[in-house]
Steps between C-alpha positions, in 0.01 A plus 500: 500500500239290704767412761607863530143611566450218751807614690370868507169378637671268757722794605213728549289239690797441742535874528143552591525206748779698668283808484226322710763446775633856500406769750321785311427701813711800412175669423226470771224237451244774458696658221614185311304463192731318266837329467736713284720275288768667286629337185800622296442426152660585148215722370752647255846418370650198335331253725147637443382181324563251791419783747149508345459130537618526866265782569213311369584206727493722804173667400318180443600336825411810696171528322418131588590557862300829530193329339502277807511777739878549532742364747415418869689700742513331831586816706188673355284182498364581149595502131663780334517553115842538334581825327772435236718797418753486216819709460694502181860380532554612129690168456818612686639436845532871600136560418398172663655656829325828439164318446541301824586830692188668349268212596623495850525877569219636283256221455543363867485138392499211748719274292626459156513264199790482244575553141622209299863617438773414764708820497185697543381286786827523679508880476136518626579252766773723636242778542254251673783403740558870584134567600433146637215430256421147400598437132387174325709420195318248276746479204874540564774229529530387856872474497531875416249614759649284765836670464340832607416367852166689507304481810172659367509329169388151403520332153271225378695415175761237419875504460690526169626142524156355578349680211783400265494125590154455339615438142763257616249303698264476201780376285599237754143383558373504141796441276749221460858605546588493136206738412570771763627842374879511500534860400223701674437870438352749742378848411477720808432862599805726541414581855542358855200249456640375165857477617388313815307249300806458267714418802251246618488347153868465478516348845276215386648480148818308536394234748212403270683487177655160515700494170861446419731779420478879513330533165182346623485728800446821312214725577381849401376787723375791321378816667249748364453865613152626557608863444671437154269209400791297355732219592826582675797290547518306822872534532800611284541162329148536349603750248302794351128545514453380154711191590273436793189513269668263258598275790147498646341417172742227442436352844120517456525346151693207637202434738211525245 
């Protein structure tokens, strides 16, 4: 949790650094009184819990900056406070796109901050590209965002493989070979973010499991659905939902 919050703050700091370099002269110097920053956020829907945490991070950072007078704008030779405007993405990509459209056309934002769900950010990024409004993503897998070839969107997060390699590095650095996990299990969200991390996990899995025979190379990937609040089978071989519950309990029991 601490690392996640650090990355959010880092992303926002880098975003605000970019803000200092941007031309905000669309409105005349005489009329310009603030920098309007829009943020799509899951104010409602299945992502509301992490959305609230994300919202808090933005609010605290902006409050700290405004307390010091705001952001210096070179073209105006003075500081301007930031006005932070939220739009509810309702935890879905379609509503994320609608929220970005509303921020740009109705709220007249200068630039935008992201949600913390990749499909939502991709949908919102498409709208930002349409209107040529700078959109800073702070939490989305780099490998997914790079595939979109955005020109008005940047991403300060990491890739699926880089994130997934962490446990393997810890095992290598802190555990003798004979004590390293040989049958790891991963529980992940049943969405693009979870599936991406699962792919990264599998990419690092086999090269790091230096054991003999296929039996020692077994692993478990279990997805869970936010909407249903239960575990679902990762593939056809996993069996029924109850079998997945039993399987996960057995895997966890073996690791206690």
